[in-house]
C-alpha positions as CSV (number, residue, x, y, z in Angstrom):
1,M,-26.6,-47.0,0.5
2,F,-25.8,-49.9,-1.8
3,A,-22.3,-50.6,-3.1
4,Q,-21.7,-53.3,-5.6
5,A,-18.1,-54.6,-5.8
6,A,-16.5,-55.5,-9.2
7,A,-16.7,-59.2,-9.8
8,D,-13.4,-59.4,-11.8
9,R,-11.0,-57.3,-9.7
10,P,-10.5,-56.2,-6.1
11,S,-12.6,-53.2,-5.2
12,R,-12.5,-50.4,-2.5
13,F,-15.2,-48.3,-1.1
14,I,-14.6,-45.2,1.0
15,R,-17.4,-44.0,3.3
16,V,-17.4,-40.7,5.2
17,M,-20.2,-40.0,7.6
18,I,-21.1,-37.7,10.4
19,L,-22.9,-39.8,13.0
20,P,-24.5,-39.2,16.4
21,R,-22.1,-39.4,19.3
22,A,-24.0,-42.4,20.6
23,L,-22.3,-44.4,17.8
24,L,-18.8,-43.4,18.8
25,G,-16.7,-46.6,18.8
26,K,-19.6,-48.7,17.4
27,S,-20.4,-50.0,14.0
28,S,-23.0,-48.0,12.0
29,L,-23.8,-51.0,9.7
30,Q,-27.5,-51.8,9.7
31,L,-28.6,-54.6,7.4
32,V,-31.9,-53.9,5.6
33,N,-33.0,-57.4,4.9
34,E,-33.6,-59.7,7.9
35,E,-32.3,-62.8,5.9
36,D,-29.0,-61.0,5.3
37,K,-28.1,-61.0,9.0
38,G,-27.2,-64.7,9.0
39,K,-25.1,-64.6,5.8
40,P,-21.3,-64.3,5.9
41,R,-19.9,-61.0,4.7
42,A,-16.7,-61.0,2.5
43,Q,-16.0,-57.3,3.0
44,Q,-13.3,-56.0,5.3
45,Y,-13.1,-52.5,6.7
46,K,-10.7,-50.4,8.6
47,V,-11.7,-47.3,10.6
48,F,-9.1,-44.5,10.0
49,V,-10.8,-41.8,12.2
50,D,-13.5,-42.1,14.8
51,A,-13.5,-38.9,16.7
52,P,-16.1,-36.4,17.9
53,I,-16.2,-32.9,16.3
54,E,-17.4,-29.6,17.7
55,L,-19.1,-27.0,15.6
56,P,-18.2,-23.4,16.4
57,K,-20.8,-21.6,18.4
């Protein structure tokens, strides 16, 4: 996924994902480029829901 923020105004991005339980309470962010790992990130995020779900059997 790539999301480009607007340069001339504040931007928001909403992400909804279903992830493995092993990531419960952890960040799912994985940087693709090794050189990006040392760069500062301007984005801020807030987790609204981080809860396991059960599918009906």
